[in-house]
C-alpha positions in Angstrom: -3.4 -2.5 1.4 -1.1 -3.3 4.2 -1.4 -5.2 7.5 -0.6 -3.6 10.8 0.9 -5.4 13.8 -0.1 -4.8 17.5 1.7 -6.6 20.3 -0.2 -6.7 23.5 1.5 -8.0 26.7 1.9 -7.8 30.4 4.5 -5.2 31.3 7.1 -4.2 28.7 7.5 -7.6 27.2 6.1 -6.5 23.8 8.3 -3.4 23.8 11.4 -5.5 24.4 10.5 -8.1 21.8 9.8 -5.4 19.1 13.0 -3.5 19.9 15.1 -6.7 19.7 13.5 -7.9 16.5 13.8 -4.5 14.8 17.5 -4.3 15.7 18.1 -7.9 14.5 16.5 -7.1 11.2 17.7 -3.5 10.9 14.1 -2.4 10.0 10.5 -2.8 11.1 8.6 -3.3 7.8 5.1 -3.2 9.2 3.1 -0.4 10.9 3.6 -1.6 14.5 2.6 -0.6 18.0 2.7 -2.2 21.4 0.3 -2.0 24.3 1.7 -2.7 27.7 -0.7 -3.7 30.5 0.0 -3.6 34.2 -1.3 -6.3 36.4 -3.8 -3.9 37.9 -4.9 -2.2 34.7 -8.4 -1.0 34.1 -9.6 -3.4 31.4 -12.1 -0.9 29.8 -9.4 1.7 29.4 -7.1 -0.9 27.8 -9.9 -2.1 25.5 -10.4 1.5 24.4 -6.7 2.0 23.8 -6.5 -1.3 21.8 -9.4 -0.2 19.7 -7.6 3.1 18.9 -4.4 1.3 18.0 -6.2 -1.1 15.7 -7.9 1.8 13.9 -4.5 3.6 13.6 -2.6 0.5 12.4 -5.0 -0.8 9.8 -3.6 0.0 6.4 -6.6 -1.6 4.7 -5.4 -5.2 5.2 -6.4 -5.6 8.9 -4.3 -6.0 12.0 -2.4 -9.0 13.3 -2.5 -8.9 17.1 0.1 -10.9 19.0 -0.5 -11.5 22.8 1.8 -13.0 25.4 -0.5 -15.7 26.8 -3.8 -17.2 25.8 -6.5 -16.7 28.5 -4.7 -13.8 30.2 -5.9 -10.2 30.5 -4.2 -8.9 27.3 -5.6 -11.9 25.3 -9.1 -11.6 26.7 -9.2 -7.8 26.0 -8.2 -8.0 22.4 -10.4 -11.1 21.7 -13.3 -8.7 22.1 -12.1 -6.9 18.9 -12.7 -9.9 16.7 -15.9 -9.5 14.7 -15.8 -5.8 15.2 -12.6 -5.2 13.3 -10.6 -7.1 10.7 -8.1 -8.7 13.1 -6.4 -12.0 13.7 -5.2 -12.8 17.3 -2.3 -15.2 17.9 -1.2 -15.8 21.5 2.2 -17.0 22.9 4.3 -14.3 21.3 8.0 -15.0 21.2 11.0 -13.7 19.3 11.0 -16.4 16.6 7.3 -15.7 16.0 7.9 -11.9 15.7 10.9 -12.4 13.4 8.8 -14.6 11.1 6.0 -12.1 10.9 8.4 -9.2 10.1 10.1 -11.2 7.4 6.8 -11.5 5.4 5.3 -7.9 5.4 3.5 -8.4 2.1 1.4 -11.4 3.1 -2.3 -11.1 3.8 -3.6 -11.0 7.4 -4.6 -14.6 7.3 -1.3 -15.7 5.9 0.6 -13.6 8.5 -1.4 -15.2 11.3 -0.3 -18.6 10.1 3.3 -17.5 9.8 3.1 -16.2 13.3 1.8 -19.5 14.6 4.3 -21.6 12.8 7.2 -19.3 13.7 6.3 -19.4 17.4 5.9 -23.2 17.3 9.0 -24.0 15.2 11.1 -21.6 17.3 10.7 -23.7 20.4 13.4 -26.4 20.3 14.4 -29.0 22.9 18.1 -29.5 22.6 19.3 -33.1 22.6 22.8 -33.8 23.9 25.4 -34.4 21.2 26.8 -37.9 21.0 29.8 -38.2 23.1 28.8 -35.4 25.5 
């Protein structure tokens, strides 16, 4: 049983993140897809497409869904999949989050969701000036 990965974002953000992460790692070890939403998208059409992608990506272990921003249209649309499908949704996708997820392809859905959250959080660093600078 494997977990699939769906990245849902405004515009092509998810496409660019996935392309960058895959090139950095040299491989994409999970069944993965992106869903790009325009600012004037039809939400019911996007919900139907998200449903199709979740069904396609689920290798028996469920689907981890990463969205760009909590409370935004992509996040609101995929939150409707919870309870209907075996999914976990994590918002605030960034490159460290995605790299962390792709480095642990054999984890369960729940474990991957926690890796995503910690990777995203730990990847945000406020630089402090070095002494003497």
